[in-house]
C-alpha positions in Angstrom: 129.3 124.5 119.1 126.6 121.9 118.4 124.0 121.8 115.6 121.2 124.2 116.1 117.6 123.6 114.9 115.0 126.4 115.1 111.4 126.1 114.0 110.5 129.3 112.1 107.0 128.4 110.9 104.2 126.0 111.8 101.0 126.5 109.9 98.6 123.5 109.3 100.7 120.7 108.0 103.5 123.0 106.8 106.7 123.4 108.8 109.8 125.5 108.3 113.1 125.4 110.1 116.6 126.9 110.1 119.4 124.5 110.7 123.0 125.6 111.5 125.8 123.1 111.0 129.0 124.2 112.7 132.0 124.5 110.4 133.9 122.4 113.0 131.6 119.4 112.3 132.3 119.6 108.6 136.0 120.0 109.1 136.1 117.0 111.4 134.3 114.9 108.7 137.0 116.0 106.2 139.8 115.1 108.6 138.2 111.7 109.2 137.9 111.0 105.5 141.6 112.1 104.9 142.7 109.7 107.7 140.7 106.9 106.1 142.0 107.4 102.6 145.6 108.2 103.4 146.9 104.6 103.6 145.6 103.9 100.1 146.8 107.0 98.3 149.7 106.9 96.0 151.5 110.1 94.9 154.8 110.6 93.1 157.6 111.4 95.5 155.9 109.8 98.5 155.9 106.2 99.8 152.4 104.6 99.9 150.5 105.9 103.0 153.0 108.7 103.7 151.3 111.5 101.7 150.9 114.5 104.1 147.3 115.3 105.2 147.6 118.9 104.1 148.7 117.8 100.6 145.7 115.5 100.3 143.4 118.3 101.4 145.0 120.6 98.8 144.6 118.1 95.9 141.2 116.6 96.9 139.9 119.5 99.0 136.9 120.5 96.9 135.6 116.9 96.6 136.2 116.1 100.2 134.4 119.2 101.3 131.4 118.6 99.1 131.0 115.0 100.4 131.4 116.1 104.0 128.8 118.9 103.5 126.3 116.5 101.8 126.7 113.9 104.6 126.3 116.7 107.3 123.1 117.8 105.6 121.7 114.3 105.5 122.5 113.7 109.1 120.9 117.1 110.0 117.7 116.1 108.3 117.6 112.8 110.1 118.2 114.6 113.4 115.5 117.2 112.6 112.9 114.5 111.9 113.9 112.5 115.0 114.1 115.4 117.4 110.8 116.9 116.3 109.0 113.6 115.8 108.1 114.5 112.3 106.3 112.3 109.7 107.2 114.0 106.4 104.6 113.7 103.7 107.1 115.0 101.1 110.9 115.1 100.7 112.0 118.3 102.6 113.1 121.2 100.5 116.5 122.2 101.7 118.4 125.4 100.7 121.9 126.3 101.6 122.6 129.9 102.4 123.8 131.8 99.3 126.8 133.3 101.0 128.2 130.0 102.3 131.9 129.3 101.8 134.1 126.5 103.0 135.2 127.1 106.6 132.0 128.8 107.6 129.0 127.4 109.5 126.4 126.0 107.0 123.0 127.8 107.4 120.1 125.8 106.0 116.5 126.6 105.5 114.2 123.6 105.5 110.5 123.5 104.4 108.3 120.4 104.4 104.8 119.1 104.9 104.0 116.5 107.5 101.3 113.9 107.5 98.1 114.6 109.5 97.4 112.9 112.7 94.4 110.8 112.0 92.1 109.6 114.8 91.6 105.8 114.8 88.4 105.3 112.9 85.5 103.4 114.5 85.2 100.3 112.4 82.2 98.8 114.2 79.5 100.7 112.3 80.3 99.8 108.7 77.3 98.3 106.9 77.5 97.0 103.4 75.1 95.4 100.9 76.6 92.7 98.7 74.8 92.4 95.4 75.0 88.8 94.2 74.2 87.6 90.7 73.2 83.9 90.8 74.2 81.8 87.8 71.3 80.3 86.0 71.5 76.8 84.4 70.5 78.4 81.1 73.8 80.5 81.2 75.8 77.3 81.8 74.0 75.6 78.9 74.9 78.6 76.6 78.5 78.4 77.7 78.6 74.6 76.9 77.1 75.3 73.5 79.6 78.0 72.8 82.5 75.6 73.4 80.8 72.9 71.3 80.3 75.3 68.4 84.0 76.1 68.5 84.8 72.4 68.4 82.8 71.5 65.4 84.2 69.1 62.8 83.7 68.8 59.1 82.7 65.8 57.0 82.4 65.3 53.3 79.0 66.7 52.0 76.6 64.6 50.0 77.3 64.5 46.2 76.1 67.6 44.5 75.9 69.7 47.7 76.3 73.4 47.0 78.7 75.2 49.4 77.2 77.8 51.6 78.3 79.9 54.6 79.3 77.6 57.5 80.6 74.9 55.1 84.3 74.2 54.6 85.8 73.8 51.1 89.2 72.4 50.3 90.8 74.0 47.3 94.0 74.6 45.3 94.4 78.2 44.1 96.9 80.3 42.1 96.9 84.0 42.3 97.9 86.2 39.4 98.7 89.9 39.0 98.5 91.1 35.4 98.4 87.4 34.4 101.7 86.7 36.2 101.7 84.5 39.3 102.8 86.4 42.4 104.7 85.2 45.4 102.6 83.9 48.2 99.5 83.6 46.1 99.5 79.8 45.6 98.3 77.0 47.9 97.2 73.4 47.7 94.6 71.7 49.9 93.7 75.0 51.5 90.8 74.6 53.9 88.4 77.6 53.8 85.4 78.0 56.1 83.0 80.1 54.1 81.6 83.1 56.0 84.5 83.1 58.6 86.0 86.2 57.0 89.6 85.1 57.3 90.6 85.8 53.8 90.7 89.2 52.0 87.3 90.8 51.2 85.5 89.2 48.3 87.5 86.0 48.3 85.2 83.7 50.3 82.0 85.4 49.0 82.8 84.4 45.4 83.2 80.8 46.4 79.7 80.4 47.8 77.8 78.0 45.6 80.7 75.9 44.4 80.6 72.1 44.1 83.2 69.4 44.5 85.3 69.2 41.3 84.4 72.7 40.1 86.9 75.1 38.7 86.4 78.8 39.0 88.3 82.1 38.5 87.5 85.0 40.8 88.6 88.6 40.8 89.5 90.4 44.1 91.1 93.7 45.0 93.7 93.8 47.9 93.0 96.4 50.6 94.9 99.7 50.5 96.5 98.9 53.9 97.5 95.4 52.9 101.0 94.6 54.3 102.6 93.5 51.0 103.6 96.7 49.2 103.3 95.1 45.7 99.7 94.1 46.3 98.2 97.1 48.1 95.1 98.2 46.2 95.8 95.9 43.3 93.2 93.8 41.4 94.2 90.2 41.0 92.7 86.9 39.8 92.7 83.6 41.5 92.2 80.3 39.6 90.4 78.0 42.0 90.0 74.2 41.9 87.5 72.8 44.4 88.7 69.4 45.7 86.0 68.9 48.4 83.0 70.5 50.0 82.4 69.6 53.7 79.5 70.4 56.0 79.9 71.1 59.7 78.7 68.6 62.3 78.3 69.8 65.9 79.6 67.4 68.5 77.2 65.5 70.8 77.4 67.2 74.2 77.9 64.2 76.5 80.6 62.8 78.8 82.7 61.7 75.8 82.7 65.3 74.6 84.0 66.5 78.0 86.6 63.7 78.0 87.9 65.0 74.6 88.5 68.3 76.4 90.6 66.5 79.0 87.9 66.4 81.7 86.3 63.6 83.6 82.7 64.0 82.5 80.1 66.6 81.5 79.3 67.5 85.1 82.9 68.6 85.7 82.8 70.8 82.5 79.5 72.4 83.7 81.0 73.0 87.1 84.1 74.7 85.7 81.9 76.9 83.5 79.6 77.8 86.3 82.7 78.8 88.4 83.9 81.1 85.6 80.5 82.7 85.2 80.4 83.3 89.0 83.9 84.8 88.9 82.9 87.2 86.2 80.2 88.8 88.3 82.2 88.5 91.6 84.6 91.2 90.4 81.7 93.6 89.7 80.2 92.7 93.1 83.5 93.6 94.8 83.7 96.8 92.9 80.2 97.9 94.1 81.0 96.9 97.7 84.3 98.7 97.6 82.8 101.9 96.3 80.2 101.8 99.1 83.0 101.2 101.7 85.1 104.1 100.4 82.1 106.4 100.3 81.4 105.6 104.0 85.0 106.2 105.0 85.1 109.5 103.1 81.8 110.6 104.6 83.1 110.0 108.1 86.5 111.6 107.8 87.4 115.1 106.9 91.0 116.0 107.8 93.6 118.3 106.2 95.8 116.6 103.6 99.3 117.6 102.4 99.0 120.1 99.5 102.1 118.7 97.7 100.5 115.2 97.7 97.3 116.6 96.4 99.0 118.6 93.6 101.0 115.5 92.6 97.8 113.5 92.4 96.0 116.2 90.5 98.9 116.3 88.1 98.4 112.6 87.3 94.7 113.1 86.8 95.2 116.1 84.6 97.8 114.5 82.5 95.5 111.5 81.9 92.7 113.8 80.9 94.7 116.0 78.6 96.1 113.0 76.8 92.6 111.5 76.3 91.1 114.7 74.8 93.7 114.5 72.0 91.7 111.6 70.7 88.4 113.5 70.6 86.8 114.6 67.3 87.2 118.2 68.6 90.1 118.3 71.0 89.8 122.0 71.7 86.1 121.7 72.7 86.9 118.7 74.8 89.7 120.5 76.6 87.4 123.4 77.3 85.0 121.1 78.9 87.5 119.5 81.3 88.9 123.0 82.0 85.4 124.0 83.2 85.4 121.0 85.5 88.9 121.6 86.9 87.8 122.3 90.4 85.9 119.0 90.5 89.0 117.1 89.4 91.0 118.8 92.1 88.4 117.7 94.6 88.9 114.1 93.4 92.6 114.5 94.0 91.9 115.6 97.6 89.6 112.6 98.1 92.1 110.2 96.7 94.9 111.4 99.0 92.7 111.5 102.1 91.4 108.0 101.5 94.9 106.7 100.8 96.1 108.1 104.1 93.1 106.8 106.0 93.5 103.3 104.5 97.2 103.4 105.5 96.4 104.3 109.1 93.8 101.5 109.3 96.2 99.0 107.8 99.1 99.9 110.1 96.9 100.0 113.2 95.6 96.5 112.5 98.8 94.8 111.4 98.0 94.5 107.7 101.3 93.7 105.9 102.7 92.3 102.7 104.8 89.1 103.4 108.1 88.5 101.9 106.6 85.6 99.9 103.9 87.9 98.6 106.5 90.5 97.7 108.6 87.9 95.8 105.4 86.9 93.9 104.8 90.6 92.9 108.3 91.0 91.7 108.2 87.8 89.6 104.9 88.9 88.1 106.0 92.4 87.3 109.3 91.1 85.8 107.4 89.2 83.2 106.8 92.4 81.2 110.6 92.6 80.5 112.8 90.5 78.4 114.2 87.4 80.1 117.7 88.9 80.2 116.4 92.0 82.0 114.2 90.3 84.7 117.0 89.7 87.2 118.1 93.4 86.8 114.5 94.5 87.4 114.4 92.4 90.6 117.6 94.0 91.8 116.3 97.4 91.0 113.2 96.8 93.1 115.2 95.4 96.0 117.5 98.5 96.0 114.9 101.2 95.5 112.3 101.6 98.3 110.1 103.7 96.1 109.9 101.1 93.4 109.2 98.4 96.0 106.4 100.6 97.5 104.8 101.1 94.1 104.8 97.4 93.5 103.3 96.6 97.0 100.7 99.3 96.9 97.8 97.6 95.0 98.0 94.4 97.0 98.3 96.3 100.3 95.2 98.3 99.5 93.2 95.1 98.7 94.3 93.5 101.9 93.1 96.5 103.9 89.8 96.5 102.0 89.4 92.8 102.8 90.1 93.5 106.4 87.4 96.1 106.4 85.0 93.8 104.6 85.5 91.2 107.5 84.8 93.9 110.0 81.6 95.2 108.2 78.1 94.0 108.7 77.3 92.6 105.2 73.9 91.7 103.9 73.4 89.9 100.6 70.8 90.6 98.0 70.3 88.7 94.8 70.1 90.8 91.7 70.3 90.4 88.0 73.5 91.2 86.1 71.7 94.3 84.7 70.8 95.5 88.1 74.4 95.1 89.4 75.7 97.1 86.4 73.1 99.8 87.0 74.2 100.0 90.7 77.8 100.5 89.6 76.9 103.1 87.1 74.7 105.0 89.6 77.7 105.3 91.9 79.5 107.3 89.1 77.3 110.4 89.7 79.4 111.9 92.5 83.0 113.0 92.5 85.2 110.2 93.9 88.9 109.6 94.2 91.1 106.8 93.2 92.6 105.2 96.3 95.8 103.1 96.3 97.5 100.8 98.7 99.3 102.9 101.3 102.3 100.7 101.8 105.6 102.6 101.5 108.3 102.2 104.0 110.7 105.1 103.9 113.4 106.5 106.1 111.0 107.9 108.7 109.2 104.6 109.3 105.8 105.6 108.2 103.6 104.2 105.4 101.1 106.2 103.5 99.3 106.0 100.3 99.3 108.1 97.2 97.6 107.5 93.8 100.0 107.3 90.9 99.9 105.9 87.3 102.0 102.9 86.6 105.2 104.3 85.4 108.5 102.4 85.3 110.3 104.6 82.9 113.4 104.3 84.9 113.3 100.5 85.0 114.2 98.2 82.1 112.2 98.7 78.9 109.4 96.2 78.5 109.7 93.9 75.4 107.9 95.1 72.3 104.9 93.2 70.9 105.7 91.2 67.8 105.4 92.9 64.4 103.3 91.3 61.7 104.8 90.0 58.5 103.0 90.6 55.2 101.3 87.4 53.9 99.2 87.6 50.8 95.6 86.3 50.6 94.9 85.4 54.2 94.6 89.0 55.4 93.7 88.3 59.0 95.8 85.2 59.6 99.2 86.7 59.0 102.2 85.1 60.8 103.8 87.1 63.6 107.5 87.7 63.5 109.7 89.0 66.2 110.5 92.7 66.0 114.2 93.7 66.1 115.2 93.5 69.8 115.5 96.9 71.5 118.4 97.4 73.9 117.0 97.6 77.4 117.3 100.8 79.3 119.4 100.5 82.5 117.5 100.3 85.8 118.3 103.6 87.3 116.6 105.8 89.9 114.7 108.8 88.5 116.0 112.3 89.0 114.8 114.0 92.1 111.9 116.4 91.6 110.9 119.3 93.8 108.2 118.5 96.3 107.9 115.0 95.0 105.7 112.9 97.3 107.6 110.7 99.7 105.6 107.7 98.7 103.9 106.9 95.4 101.7 103.9 94.6 100.8 102.4 91.2 97.3 101.7 89.9 95.6 98.6 91.1 92.1 97.2 91.3 90.9 100.4 92.9 90.7 101.8 89.4 87.2 100.4 88.9 86.1 101.4 92.4 87.4 104.9 92.2 87.0 106.2 88.6 88.5 109.6 87.7 85.2 111.4 87.0 83.6 114.6 88.3 80.0 114.9 89.2 79.1 116.1 85.7 81.4 114.3 83.4 82.5 116.3 80.3 82.8 114.5 77.0 82.3 110.8 77.4 85.7 109.9 76.2 87.4 112.9 77.6 86.7 111.9 81.2 89.7 110.0 82.4 88.6 106.4 82.9 90.4 103.7 84.7 90.4 100.0 83.9 90.1 97.2 86.4 
């Protein structure tokens, strides 16, 4: 008897089958495994390799049967997909008949969704307008001045000069709590720029008007949230001796100024700053173009999408929204608002999945791919969020887990598909102001739109498709923690940073399987800005799930 596969249902993208695995196939697998392991088995009373097969089956029978059954089911799923030329959108749901017992045929019921057949889109009619913001010379001038102002130097003031905001004073000070000097409250030759706000409130303000050689006692109260427990909310005194008062002198903006910054001349500095300013608006220009592109693709394609992928995407959107409403002044009211817009958010999920699948088809049909060199770069970049000792383990985790690799590739893959479409499109440029560009981006927020991600996920059935997903590596090594601040009196906003106690990294392990989990997930990339999670009429401003570029 051979394996039998019978289709029991075919409705839209949903398929159902019954699969019968003959008992003989399972038994032959068990016999093969017994034959393989027999030479290595040692058992009291028998020479190595001479343990009878029936005794091995008796001792290890349950384990051998379970392994043989699992292998048979995996092979059956591969055969089902191959014979019926299926492109699964989700992991098939497989159930073994309740009455099954060893020695019987294994009766399976299989349910799954397949990917839609998408007609090759016509890429010849795409027209896009590129809004360009030219950089004015005045903007470059302002940028140069900002750098110059941050590079100001101080020189001794004229005799009798009264210190004011913007001046620097050099002082010795001693802090006292209840007339007793406290730890960390003493300094010599401390340079204080008045008005900079780097010291605790009231400290700098009471030194305005001092002169060189003056002695002054000031009273200040430490903030209630000050790091040092013994000083929180306490009123203290500081004995101040002013050793010098200095005034700021802005540097002369010339070639020598640029050379002090490590550049050749002022022209090179201006060129670099102009490039930075152009880059700032280039990202917004790309966002606006990408939105227009996705809108055109969405308008021209309306095909059925797998419900399991939509529900997984909607779950991500809803989780983000419900987390954000917790930060609202009235969480219950904010939750009620997004509940009223639930259908709109579900429509966003449908759009995201549809566009992800469409971009995937376009990319595959036109040879868009991620090179091994690009993949290595992505792994290296992602590994930086982990401790040095965990980075190699993260790289191995990605190499051994196709899902993790797909999540890492997805944003770059999407951007490469978008770049391909930009090259195919008829693009016209129009100069606008920065305000006009921002207004155009905000105007595009009016309609429901999805969040599309790079559809690059190679899985067992040799098909790539996209699916939106939040960045989530909870099964990879734990990222290193940010440094904790140490309490340091007086200079409230310049406290030193000390390393927090190291946290033991979680092992890089695969997540537990979930029912109807999409066969391919992608992580958030630059598409966040192009496809914000927002219905046509957004609820509370902060409650609407926003994405960051």
